[in-house]
N, C-alpha and C positions, 0 to 999 in steps of 0.2 A: 237750674239755680238752686231749687229746693234740695236736690240730691247732694249738691256740693255743700250746702249749708248743713245738712244732716251729717255728712262725712266730717266737716270741720268741727261740729259740736261733739261728735263721737271721738274724734282725735283729741280734742281738748280734755274730754272726760278721762280718756285713757292716760293721757299725759299726767293729769292731776293724780290719778290712781297710782301711777308709777312713782310720782314724787312722794306721795304719802307713804307708800311701801318702802321706798328708799330711806325716808326719814325715820321710819320705824326701825329698820335694820341698823341705821346709824346710831339711833338712841340705844340700841342693845349693845353694840360693840364699841361705842365711844370709849376710847382708851383712857379710863381712869388709870392713873399711874400706879401699877402694881409692882411690888418688889418681892424678893425672897421666893418662897415656894409658889406663890400665886403667879409670879412672872414666869416661872418655869412651866407651870401648868398651861399658861397661855401659849408658850413657845414650843411645847412638845409637838413633834412632827407628825403624829398620827399613828405611830406604831403601838402605843399604849392606849391612847384615847381616840381610836379610829372612828368611834360612833358619836363623837362630840365635836361639832364644828366650832370655829372660833366664836361665833355669836352665842352658841350654847354655853361655852366655857365662861364668857363674860357674864352671861345671865346667872350662872351658878354662883360666881363670885359676888356679883352685885346683890343677889338674893340671900346670901349667907347671913344667918341670924334673924331673918325676917320670917316669922312663923307662918304667915299667910302665903308666902311665896317660896316654900321650901323645896318643892318637887319640880323637876324639869323632865319632860319626855325626851329620850335620846333621839338622834337624827334618823335612826332606823325605825323609830316609832314602835319599838318592840318592848320597851320597858322604861320605867321611871328611873331617873338618876338622882341620887341624894348626896350632897356634900355634907358629910357627917362631922368632920373636925377640921379646923383650919387655924394655924397660927403662922408666925413668920417663917418657920423652917420645916413645918410638918403639915401633911394633908392626908385625910382618910376619906375616900369617896366610894360609894356603891354605884357602879355604872349600870347594874341591873340587879335583879333579885338574887342572882346566882354568882355575882362577881364583885369583889372589892379590890381597890388599889390603895396601897399605902405608899407615900413618898416622904422621904426625909433628907434634908441637906446635912451632910456630915463634913466637918472641917478636917481635911487631911493634913494641912499645914497652914501657915499664916496666909499663904497665897492661893492654895488649892482647895476646892470644895468638891466633894463627891455626892452624887445623888443616888440613894438606894431606893429601889422600887420593888415592892412585894405585891404580886398579883395573886389573889386567892379565889378559887372557884369551888362551888359546892356541887358534888356529883352523886348523891347528896352529901357524902362525907367530904371534908375540906382538904384541898391540896394546894400548895403554894409554889410559886416560882420567884426567885430572887435575882435581880439584875442590877448592874451598876452603870452609871453614866457620868460624864463630866457635865458642866453647866451649859454646854452647847448641844447636849443630847447626843454625844458620840458614845458608843458602847465602850465600856472598860472591861477588862478580863475579870470574871467573877472570882477566879482562884487567887487574884491579887489581894482580895479582901476577906474571903471566907472559903472554908471547905464546907460546902453545903451538907446538911445532915442527911444521913441515910439510915436504913433500918439498924445497922450496926451500932449507931450512936444511942439507940434506945434499949440495947441489951446490956445488962450489967456485966462488968469485967469478969466476975467470978462464975459466970454461967457455965454449966457443963458443956463441953464442946459439942457433944452429940445433940443435945437439946437446942443449942444455939443454931446448928446447921439445919435441924429440923424446922425451926421457926422461920429461918431465912428462906428455906425452900417453900414453905407454905405461903409466905407473904410475897407473892410475885409482883405486887404493885403496892408499895408503901405510900399511903397518903399522909403527907406531912404538912401540917399547917404552921405557918410562921407569922409572928406578930411582933411589932416594935413596942417596947415598953420603956419609956425614958431612954436610958443609956444601955439598954439590953435588948437582945432579940430572944424571944421565947419560941421554941419549936415544939410542937406536940404531934405525937403519932397515936391515933386512936385505935390501937390494935384490938381492944375489946369490941368495938363496933365492927371491925373487919371480921372477927371470928364469931360474931353474933351470939355472944353470951357464953354458954356452957363450955364450948370447946376451947375457950380462952383460958380456962382454969389451969390447964396443963402448963401454960407459959407465964402465968401471972407473976410467979416468983422471980422470973429472970428479966423482966422488962421494967423500964421506967417510963412514965407517961410524957415527961417533958425534959427538954435539954435547954440550958440557958447559955447565951453568949454575951460576954461583955464587949462593949464597943468603945474603942479608943483610937482616935486619929483615923477613923474610917476602917479600922481593922476589927474583925469579929473573932474573938477568942473564946473557945468553949470553956465554961466553968467546970472544973472537975469535982 
């Protein structure tokens, strides 16, 4: 009888513990009605935010703007995640100390909205990838919206052909960082860092540090 009583008490304690735990999780992911970019963040399928569970995403949104609850450890417990900027159609989030993600909703027409995502990693120099989605997180063809920048875009048109080819041959891995700034995209290629100072002097006169794209109806057009 005593053994049965002990088992019953233990079972009751375990049940209470599970209920408390379940209540805690429910409190975290209780669906406050989110719209715009926040809703898309919640609904993303895990390709971009594979280290952030649904509960963690809700916590980040719920804590935004609360200085005392700013940081959240990702689900891999490898790094802190910081939600840096958030408004109706834009989000900037650092998923780790070496990776940031920018997302922006772009109106393509009165009925269609495109989501542009820029993922940037520091290796330690920064390199970015740009991708496009519809609002159901289906991939869209990148070349429908932008011709992604390459090393050629950072070489001035009047550069001597021999020097141009020499530079392109030397830069076998162009690290190009991209950032959204209002209605523009700014791409930067830090060639001076790549050449580690003095050896860059030979090419400094034929390169530009940044390239700017205007954004209209989800189309990115390079400013000449």
